[in-house]
Structures are given as C-alpha cells and as structure tokens.
N, C-alpha and C positions, 0 to 999 in steps of 0.2 A: 496813281489813278489809271484806270483802264483807258485805252486810246479810243474814245468815242467822240462823235461830233453831234451837234444839235441844231435844231431850227428854233428861232425865237418868236415869242409873241403869243399871249393867251387869247384863245378864240379866233386866231388868224386862220385864213385859208392856206394851209400848208400843202406842199407836195414833195415827194421824195421817191427816188428809184435806185435800187441796188444794181440794176443792170440797165445800161443805156437803151432807150427805146421801149422800155416796158410800160411807161405811162402813155395811154392813148392821147391823141391830140384832137381837140374839137368835139369829142363825144366821150361819154362815160362807159358805155357798154357796147363796143363795136361787135359786129357779127362774129369776128374771130379776133381775140386779143393777141397781141404780139407775144412771141416766145411760147405759144401754147398755154398761156395763163387763163385763169377763170376770173371774171369780174364778179365781185360780191359787194353789196352795200351794207354798211353797219350804221343804223340809225339810232341816235341818242335822244331824239324828240319825234313828235308826230310829224308826218309828211307836211302837214299844213301849218306848222308852227311859223310865226313871223320870221322873216328872213334873218333878223338880228339874233334870234334865239334858236334858229334851226341848226341842229347838230347832226352831221352825218359825214361819213368818210367812205370813199370808194377804195376797195382793196383789190389788188391784182395778184392772185395767188396760184400756187402750183396745183393745189387741190382745194375745192370749196369746203367750208366747215360742216356741210351736211354729211360728209363722208366720215361717219362715226358710228360706233356700235351702240346697242341699247344701254340705257342707264339703269343702275341698281342703287339702292339706298346705301349710304356710307355713314356709319356711326361716327359722331364727334361729340364727346361729352362737354367740351369747353366752349364751342362757338354757338352762342344763343343769339336770336334776333327777335324783336317784337316784344311788346309789353307782356304778352301772355306767357313768355318764357322767363320773366323776372320773378322775384320773390317779394312778398309783403315785408316791409321793413319800417320801423318807426322813423319819424322825421328828424333824425339825428344827423349831424355832420359826420361824414365818413372819411377816413384817410388810410391809405395802404403804404407800407414800405416798398422798396424796390422789388420787382418781380424776380424771384430766384432764377438764375440761369440753369434750371434743371432740365433733365431729359436728354434725348439723343435725336429728336425728330427734326423735320424741316419746318418751313414757315407755316404750312397748313396745320401740321401736327401741333405747333406751338402757339396757336391762337387761343385766347381765353377772353371771354366777354366779362367786363366789369359790370356794365349797366346797360339796360335796354329801354326803349320806348317805341311807340308807334306800331306799325305793322308792315311787313314786307309787301310791296306792291301798292302801298297807300302813302306812307311817309314815316318820318321818325329817324332814329339813328341808333347805332350801337357803338359803345366805347369799348375797345379791346386792348389787351396787351399781346405782344408776340415775343417768342424766343425761338431763334433758329440756330440749330447746331450743325446742319449739313445742307448742301444744295438740294433743290427739288428734283434734280436729275431729269428724267423723262416723265415729268409730271407737270401738269399745268392747271391753273385755277381760272374759272369763269364765274363771276358773280353777276347773275341775272337779276338779283334783288336790289343792288345798289352799287354806287361807286365807292372806291376804297381810297382814303387819304392816309398814307403811311408816313409816320413821324419816327425816324430812327433815333434811338437814344444812345446806343452802344454798338459800335461796329458798322462798317460800310456794307452796302447792299448792291448787288447787280440785279436789276429788274429787267427781265426779258419780256417784251410784249409782242403782239402781232405786228406792230408798226416799227419796232426797233428796240434798242436797249438803252437803259438809263442807269448811271451810277449815282447812288444816293448815300451820302454820309450824314452823321449827326450834324444838325444845323441846316440840313436840307429837308424838303418834303417831296413826296411823289404823289401825284393824283392819277388814279387809274380808273378810266371810265367804266360804267356799267356795261356788261356784256362782252368785254374785251378779254381775251385769253392772256394770261401772264404767269410768270414764275419769279420767285424771289430767292436769290442765292446769296448767302452771307460771304463776303470777302474776308471778314474777320470773324472768328468764332469764339464764343457764341455771340450772335447779334441779338439785340433786344430793342424794343421800342413800343410804339402805340399805333393803333389804327382807329380811324373813324369810318364806320360803314354807314354811308349816307343813303337812306332809303327814300328820300324825298327828291325835290327838284335838284338838278345838277348844280354843283358849286360854280360860282361866278365871282368876278371882282365886285366889291360893294360900290354903290354910287358914292361920289365924293361930296356932293352937296356944297355947303359953304366953304369947304376946304379948297375948292377950285379944281383946276385941271391937273394938278400935280400933287402927289402924296400917296402914302400907304404903299401897296404893292403895285409896281409898274408892269403893265401887260408884257412889255418887251423882255422882261427878265425871266419869264416862264419859258422853259426849254423843252421842246418836243424832240423825240429821237429821229434819226435818219433811218431809211429803210434798211432792213437786214433780214436775211432768211437763213435758217439753219440748214447746213449741208448734210449733217449726219443722218443716216437712215435708221429706221427702227420705230417700234411702237411707242405710243404715249398714253398715259393715264390722264383722262380729262376729268377733273373734279369740278362739279357745277353746283353753285349756290342758287337754289330755286325754291320759292315759297317758304323760306326760313329753314330749309333742310339742305343737307349735302347729298349729292348723287355722284356716282362714278361710272365712267365708260372707258373702253379701250379702243383706240384707233391705230391704224397701221403706219401713220405718218406723223410728222411734227405739225402742231398748229402754228408754229412760227415759220410759215412758208410763204409769207407775203413779200413779193419781190418789188412791188411799187404800190404807192397809195397817194391819195389827195383828199383833202377835206378839212372840216372844222372840229371833228371829234377825235381828239388825240390824247394820249397820256402826256403828262408834264412832270418835270422836276423844277423846284424853285429853291434858290439859295436865300434863306431867311435873313441873312446879313444884308441883303439888298433892300429890305423893307424900310421905307422912309417913315420913321417914327414922328408922329405929331404929339406935342406935349404942351402944357401950360407954360407961359413965360411971365405970368403975373401972379395969380393966387388960385387956390383950390385944386383938388385932385380931379382930373377929367374922367368921364365915364370910360370904361374899358372898350367901348365900341370903336374908339379911335385907333385901336390896335387890331382891327379886323382885317385879316388877309383875304379870306374867301367867305362867301355867304351862300347858303341854300335857302332861298325865300320860301315862305308858306303862302297860303291864300289870304293872310291878313298882313297888309303892308307894315313893315317895321318889326314884325314878330317872326323871327327866322325859324325855319325848320331846324337849322343848325348853323352857327357861325364858328369859323376857325379863327381864334384870336391868339396873338403872341405877346409876350412881355420880354422884349429883347434889351440889350444894352442901350442906355439912354441917359441924357442929362436931366438932372432934377434941379430946378432953379426957383420954384414957387416961393413967394414971400408969405410970411405969417400963415403958414399952411401946414396941416398934418399931411405929410407927403405920401405915406403908404396908402393903400386902398382904405376907405372909410368902412366902418361897420355898416352892414346893409342886409336887407332881406329883399331878394330879387324875385320877380315873377318868373324869370327865366331860370333854368336849372344849369348848374355849372360843373362840368367835369374838368379837372385840371391835371396836368402832368408837368414834370420838370426834366428837361433835357440835360442841363448842366448848371453848376454853380448853386447859388442861394436865391430863394424867392424872398423879396424884401418884407413881405408880410408874415413870413414864417421862417426866420433866419436859421433855425436849428432843426425843427421837427420834420420839415419837408425835404426829402432826399431825392437826388437824381435817380430816375427810374421808378419813383413812387407815383402815387395818384391821390386825388381827393374828389369827393362828390358833395356838393352843397345843393340840395334840391330846391325846388320852388318854395320860396318864403322860409327857408331854413336860415336863421341868422348866422353870419360869419364875418370874419374880418381879422385884423392883426392880432397875434397872440400877445400875451402880457409883456413879454420881452420887447417885441417890436413896438408896442404902444409906448412903453416907457422910454425907449431910445428915441423914437420919433418926436415925442412930446417935449424932450429936453435937448434936441439936437441944435447945434449952431447952424442956422439955415444959410450956409454958404452954398454956392453952386457946387455940385459934385456929380460924378458919373457912376451910375450903376453899371458895372462892367462884369465880364465873364459870367453871364447869367443868361438863361433862356428857358422861360416857362411858357406854357400854352394853355388854351382852354377850348373845349368843345362846349358851346353854349346852345341850349335848345329850349324851345317854348314849352315843351311838355315835360312833366316829371320823369325822371329816370329811375327805373326799378333795378336794384342790384341783383345779380345772379346768385345762385347757390354757391358757385365757385368763389365769388367775391366775398360772400359772408362767412364761408366755412373753411376754405382752403387757401385763399390768397392771404398775404401778410397784413391782415386788417389790424389797425392799432386800436385796441379797445379803450385806451385812455386818451384818445385824441381830444375830447371835449375839456380835459383838464387844463389845456393850454390857456383857457380864458378865465379860470377860476381865481387868478390873482388880480383881476380887475375889480377893485374895491369901490364902494360908494364913497366918493370924495367930496360930496356936496357940502358947500359952506354957505349957510344962510346968514350972510353978513348984513 
C-alpha cells in the first residue's frame, strides 16, 4: 500500500497543511496569505444552507483555479448523463456479464454509462462502468454536474485530488465531491469497477431511526486525505463535465497545488468491511434499506434520489423464513453490481464485474436454483462469506444507453433463469 495518511470522520470540519504555517489562524482570507498562497473557496451548498448541511472548504493554493485556458468540446461516446441520453427499452430485467478489460486508455477514456435518469443540474444519477489501463498523467477531471462514487472491483487505484491523495482497493469506495479536480491512476492494470454519478443532493449518512445511535456506516470510519501538492512543473489538460457534456482546456500548472485547506467538503474513502450490518434474528427477510451506506435525498422524504446499498458478509439466522430476497416489484429502480464472490439470489449467473438493472415495477427475485435451495435448506445459522454486492437504488426509472443495449455484454437469456418456477398450487 502507498504510504498515505488520513483524517477521519464524515462531514467533519477537517484541516490539513503540507507546509507548516500555511493555514491562516483566526480568519479565512487574510489580506496576504502565508507563503505567497492564494485563498479560494469551494462551495458544495448554497451560502445560506443550514449550518449542519453547509458544505464548503477553504483552499490555500499556489495559483487559483481561474488560471486556465478556454474550453473546447471533447467527444466521448461512452459517458452519457440524463434521461435524454438514454434509449427506449421494454420493461424487461437486464443483466450484463463482466465488462471486458479492453482498450489502452485511462480512467476518463474507460468510462461507459450503463443507465441514466434525471437531468444534469436538476437531479438523478448515472450508473457507469470504468476500465483503466494507464495513469491519467498530467490530466485531471472536474465534474461540475455531480459527485462521483467510485466502487473498484478489480485492481487498486490511487486517486489524487486537490485536497490530497486516496488509495482505494476493491472492498473500498471513494466519494469525490462535485466541482473538485481529481485524477484516477491504476496501481494494478487493468483496473475495473463501477461509478455512480450523483446529479442530485450530496450523499450523506442515512438517519438511523429505531436502530438507535449505532449501526450501519460510522462517520468516523470515512477517511479524508491530508494536504499534498504536486511539485513537478508542466502543463495539465483539464477535462470538465458540465451540462451533460465534456469540455477540455489546457493550463500551464498542476491543479493539485493546494498546500493547505480546511472545511467540511472533502473527498473520502471508506472500507466497506467496517459497515455494521443489521439483520433479522427472528423471522422474515428485512428490507434492503437496512444495508444503506449513503443516501442522496430528494424533495420527497423517504424517496431517495439515489441510495448506495451493500450486501456484505453477514450471518443468516432467521427461523421459518425464505432467507434470500423475496420476489418483488419495487417503485424504486435497482442497478446492481458484484465486487466479489456470489450473490445469494443468483448463485451462478451473476458474475463479479457484471451488473443488472431492474427498473421500477419490473418483477425480480431469486432464480430457480436459489429458490429451490432456499426452500429446502436446513435453517441452521450460517454465514454468507466472501461476497460483496452493491446497489444504486433511485426513485426514477433508469434508461439504458446505446452502449449498454448494443455493445456491453448484455445477457439476452437473463429472463430464462425464472422459467423453472412452476405452478405448484395444491388445492387440498
């Protein structure tokens, strides 16, 4: 692992300096910053947002981010955002095999959208795959449309941000705020995984309600980077996501020139093995909402713009219960991915690196094999181990992209996995 250090706590007021004395004391923007630095404010919320929800960070940098050339359009056939860039598709369950690790490009080049909804600047989300074969070098990405939740599936990543560096391996996630410059370099090649582009309200920890004060993801386990600034001189290409399109500009210096910072808007990494799983100890299969790591709320309480949900190793102890997820039709749309192992509702067909989409009110549930096994299992306590699946769940239907329907490894026979479920009704 790279020798990096971190600050702990989701949503905390953090501060860090790479050079002693670079952080001002008692004020945010002194007349003259120490060491000849420039003060710059990065806001993730309106200035007048309630204090508990106000996200902002002061940056003390060698040159401000306004020092950049003019932007030109940058073509990218794979990265689509917003419902208008999706395709009309029947209400069928969809499943894809693992994304082939093809190509020679970097993280930006290797982004491909599976499914889209909403509209940049308004709300919604994008579910993407990525494959990275090489470092981004002197190239940085700024997403002005949404924050990026990166879920590695194969290979470690070194993510450099304006606030410092994060090392993220499979089993971790990285949360990169909207408007922050970053680059993603594979430490193992090729690297592969998933991204949720959140176009709505910023991710936060869900409320715990009757669970009480402990459980699910603990704020203190989210790690922010310490301040670090790039020493090497030379030009950078800045790629900006703005209005659902990509743009590029060239500047003569590194965007990773922040010597010190303090605030509440920071990138994070989180080790998913630290998630405190809640499960039934009596009977029935609980709703998957108890596995929510992060939520982006909408204007309707309880109906998330997007939830990030995981299905990690856990004990199964329910009595007289069909233990896998039940058959259901959900008002929410569910995009799933598998990081490692087997998913208990699809023991063979769902592969690590693959994905599935069950849109609003599309019926789904355990395949024939999983149903038969769970219906006849000896209900002793047992542990689901060596597994990690996740779900991006959103209140709006997701429209698959042309890439997802035509070029990705779409399984045309997915629906056959339920055809063995016969009518066994006995009118005794």
